[in-house]
N, C-alpha and C positions, 0 to 999 in steps of 0.2 A: 280365559279357556274356551274352547269352543263346546259345542254340546256334547258331543263324542267323549273329548277328555274330560268333561265334568262328570259323565256317566261313570265312565272308568274309575275314574279317581274315588267316587262314593264307594265302588265295589271294593277295592282294594285298601281304602284308610288313609290314602296318601294321594297328593297330588302327581298325577303322572306326565310324563313327556313323549312326544312322538318318538319311536324306536326303542321305547323300553319294554323289557319282556315283563309280564305281569302273570300273577295268577287269580282269578277273580272268580266270587262267589256267582253262580248263576240263580237266577230266579224263575226260568221256566226253561225247560228242555222237550225238543218234538220230535218225534220220529212216524214214518208212514208205513204204509204193507210193504213197499218196496224197500226200505232202507232200517226197518227194524230187526229183521230176522240175523242180518250180519251184525247189528248191534248187540242184539243178545247172545248170539255166540261168543264173542269177544267179552261180554259182561261176564257170562257165566265161568270164564277162566279166572276172574279176579276179584268176584263178591258174591257174597250168597243172598243178599237183599240191596235195595235200592235205597239211596240216600233220602229220597222224601216223595213219596208214592202221591201226594198232593201237586209236586212241582213237574211232573212230569204229563204229557199230551201224548197220546197216540191216535192217530187218525188214519182211517183206511180209503185212499183216495185214486191211486193210480192205477189199480186195474180191479174196478168195482163196478159190478158183480165179479169174481174172479172168472178170467177168461181162459186160462190153463191150466193143468193139473201142477205145475211149478206154483202158480200164483196161489192156488187155493192150500197148496201146502205151506206157502209163505205166511198165510192169514192164518192159519191154524196155528202154527207155531206162536206168532204174536198174539192170539188170543188168548194160549194158554198161559203166555208170560204176562199178560193183564189180569188174570185170575189170581195167580200164584201169587204177584206182589200187589196185589188190590190198589191197580193204578185208578186214579178217582178220574181223570179225564181222558177217557176213551169214546170215541167217536167211529164207529168201526161197521155202520149199516146204512151207508149211503149217504150220510149228514151233510159231505160236501168235501171240498179241497180244503187241505189244513190251513192255507195262509188266509182262506177267507173264513173258516169255523173259529180260529180261534180267538180273532178280534170278537166274532159275533158272540161268542159265550164268555167275554168277559175277562180272557184271560192276557189280553194286553194292554198296558199299560205305559204313560211316560215315565223314564227313566227308569226302566228294566232292563235287565240284562238277559237276551233271550238267544238260544242256540236251536239248531234244527238241523237233523239230517237231510236236508234239501237244501240247493243254491239259493233257492227264492227267498229263504228265510227273512233276508233283508227286506222285506214287505213292510214289516211291522216299523220301520224307521218313519212310516208314516204317520203315526200316533207318537214321535219324539221317544221311540226305544232304541236302544242300540240292539241291533239283532244282524244276525251270520249264520251262514251257512256253514258245514263242517261234516266230516266223514263219519261214517258208521263207528271206526275205532274210537276217534274222540268222543262222539256220544257215549259210547259206552262206559267211558271213563267217567264221565258226568252223571251217567245214569248211577253208578258206585259212590262217587264222591260230591257230587254237586259243586265241583270247581272245574274250572279249565283255564288253559294260558291263551295269552294273547301276545304280540307285538302292538303297541299301541300305534294306529296309523295315523300318517301323514293324514291332512283334512286338504281337501279342494272344495272351494267353493263356488257353486253353479247358480248365478241371478239369471231369473226368467222376469222378463217385462213384456207388455203387449197383451191384447186381446186376443182371445180363443177365437170369436166369430164362428166359424162353422166347423172348425178345428176340435179335437179332443186330448186330453192329456197323453195320449197314446201319440199323437203326431208331435207334442213337445220332446217326450222322451226319444223317440227314434231322431229326432233332429239332434239331440243333444249327443246321444250316441254317434251318429253320424259323423260329428264335430270331434270328438274326444276320441273315438275308436275305442275298438275292443280291448284292447289292453291299455289303454291310454289313463286309467285310474286305477290299476294295478295296486291291489292292497292300500288303496287310500279310503277314506271316510268321504262318502259325496254329501255334502251338505247343500240342500235347496232351498234359495231363497228367492226373494223379488215378490212384486204386487202379483203376479199371474198365480205365483204358488201359495199367496195368502189366500186368494180368492176361491181357489179349488176345495168341490165338495171331498168326503172322506174318500169315497170311492176313485176319485180321479189323483188324487194323492197317493193312495196305495200303487195303482201302475205305475206309475212314475219309480218311487223306492224299489217296486218289484223288480225292475229291469237294472235297478244300478250294477247288478251284478254282470250285465251284458257289457261293461266296460271294465270289468275287472275289479271294483271297487270291492273292499272289504263289507261294507255297509251303505247304504242309504239311509238319510234322516232327514227331516223337517222338524222346524218348532211347531208344535200344534198348536191351529188355529181354532177358534171359537167353536166351529161346527164339529172339528174333531174332538175337542174336549167335551162337548155335549153327549157324542155318541159313546165317547169311554166313560162319561158319568153314568150314563144310562144302563149300559152293560155290565158296568161293574159293580153298579149300586151306591157308588160313592158320589160325593160331592166334589164339584171341582176344585175346591180349595183342599182337599185331602189328597189329590193327584201328586205325583212330584215331579213336576214339569221342571225340564231343564231349558235354558236357554243360552245362546253364545255371547259371549262379552262382546261389546263393540269394538274393542280394539284386540279381540280374539286374531291370531295369526296364523294363514293360510299357506299351504306349499304352491299353491296355485289357485287364479280365480278365473272363472269364464263368466261371459256375459251373451244372453240370450236373447233376442227380440224377435216376438213370432207375429207381429202385425200382418205382415206379408207373404208369409208363406204358406205353400199350398199342403194338401193331404200328404203324407210322409208314407212312403213305401221301402222295407228293407227288402231287397232284392236278393236271391241264391247268391253264395251260401255264408252271407255271414251278416250277423246285426246292423254291422257297421258299414253295410253296402247301400246307402239310403239314397234314395233319388225321390225326387218331386213325382207327385202320381201323373203329369203329363208327359215324364219319360217313360213311363211303363203300359199308359194308357192303351186297352187293345191284346194285351197280352193274355193268350186263351187259358183258362183254367179247365180243371176237372172235380176240383171239390173247395167248398168253403167251409171253414171252421169259426165258430164263434163262442167263445168260452175261454176256459184255464183261470189260471191264480192272477192272471194279467187283466182280463178284459171277459171275465164271467159274471161282472155285477148287474146289479138292475138296470141301471144307465146304460151298461152295452144293450143289454135286451131290448130296451126302448127306443134304443137309437137303431136298431136293427128292425124292430117290427114297426117304426114310422116308415121305413123305406119299402119293406115288404107289403104293408097294408094294401090287398086289391091288386098283388102282383104275384107271378109264378115264378119259382125258380125252373132255371133253362133246364130243358130236356136232357141235356148232356153234363149237367153238374149236380153234385151231390152237396147239398148243404145241411151240417152237422153243426147242432145247437145244445149245447153243456150249461144250464145255470152252474154258477160256482158254490151253490149250496142250497140244501133242501129248503133253506127261508128264504131265498132268493127265487126257488122254483114256485113256491107257494105264491110269492108276491106278485110273480108274471102270470101267474093262474087268473089271479083275482082279476089284474089290470087287463086281461085280455091277450097278452104277448102272447101265450103258448097258441091258443087258438088261431092267432094269425099266422104264426108260423107252420103250423100244421096244414093251414088253408093254403099255404103258398108252396106247399110241397117240400119242406124242410124236413129233417129228420131230429126230433128231439130226442136226446138221450138224458141217462138220469145224471144227478150232480156227481162231477167226479173230473179227474184229467183228461180223461179221454184219447182223441188222437194226439195230443201235443205231444208224447215220448215217442210214438210211432208204436205202441204197443196194444192198443185197444181201440175199438171203435171207430174206424177211419184209417186205415192204413193204407197209404198210396202205394202202387204197383210201378213197373219201370216205365219211364218217361212220364209220368203223371204230374201236373201242377195244383199246389192248391195254395189259395189264398187265405192267411188264418189271423187271428185275434192273438194268438198266443206269443210267445217270448223268444224263439230261437228258431233259426232257419238253417242249421247245419245240415251239411251235406248227409243224407238218409235219416236225418230227425224223425220224419213222420213216415218213414218206410223204406222203400228200394232206395239203393244208394244212389241209382240215376233219375230219382223223381227229386221235385224242385217246391221250395216253400217261399211264400212273398208273406212278409208282415203287415199289417194294416189296421185301422181301427175299426169298429163294428160297422160302420155306416158303409164304408168302402166293400167290406166283404159281403154284405148284404146286396148292393148295387151291382157288384160283379157277378155274383149267383145269380142273379137277373137276367144278365147282358150274356154270361156264358163268356166273358172276358174281363179283364179289370177297366174299373169303370168309375168315373166320379160320381158320387151320390148326387148332386146336383143334376146331372141328366138323367135320373129316372123320373 
């Protein structure tokens, strides 16, 4: 069996096979300020109390601080729910983005089954967990029962070889999505292998599994490497030999296998208005921009801020560009202050915002007007994603965004 099948088999108590419908016990369920209220509304129709107040996590990150009366009301309803049911793991005062905060707080481990009312819940597969997003109604039933159902997904094996050189994991995953397509892995488990994957740090691995949903995958997952296990052990207080690590059998069967070599690729850019509309940076170099965004659950981690700061040091953001920077968590924000990155950003003319999702979903701190163009480290560039339906979003790594913000057009980092 592969790693996904092993985790699901353990949760139901028998060996599962692709296509089988199962009901499984959930280890952790999550919702945020945008999805909690509709989940609460459904929950209150079917239950009086949650199944386990210590296995639910609620995070405010999408509209923090509240920017409209509606979002303020959503947050009030959710705070009342947290108090009423004694939800242990709640982070509602600007702690950061859910997909960064949960691992930081030691709530993510190998072998766990984690569901969340957010499509990018697949991020936790970087730690060897089965994690997937679902709708608010499904989360409400998990909150009530601690169980949910799945059709066991077929798995695709994605092998990545080659050296990063000046590239980042964002370039790797965009290259993969450009090849497989936005629907090419629909309801499949995307399992990432190869020497390149094995050598990636925790943050870079999270970037790749985070975007598994952008090719339609049910979940993205990796066997945890040594650095990942060290991270989890530190955050959970457990020894590595106490973690429930699963690995795919060498003779595991896959629906399909893909092979990628990144030795000779350029920086990858996802062009409007689909994530799989991926081109080499040389094909779009010179495209004028109005806004740059560095942040999100995909690329708001310390390594991303460092890469941007290295480019921006001693430079100025172009007078016609707004560069918005959002650390993915309070912990990362503090580390960035300590290392001088925040000072570099402010001195360059960038706008540094509090930890959160910010402009990613087109609702807060950086909405685009008609005809404007943004280059962003976020995960989606659908039509109208960041604001007006006639705006455009390009996706790239943090170095490209920083370089482009300096020039006023899409630019290669090595040209700064």
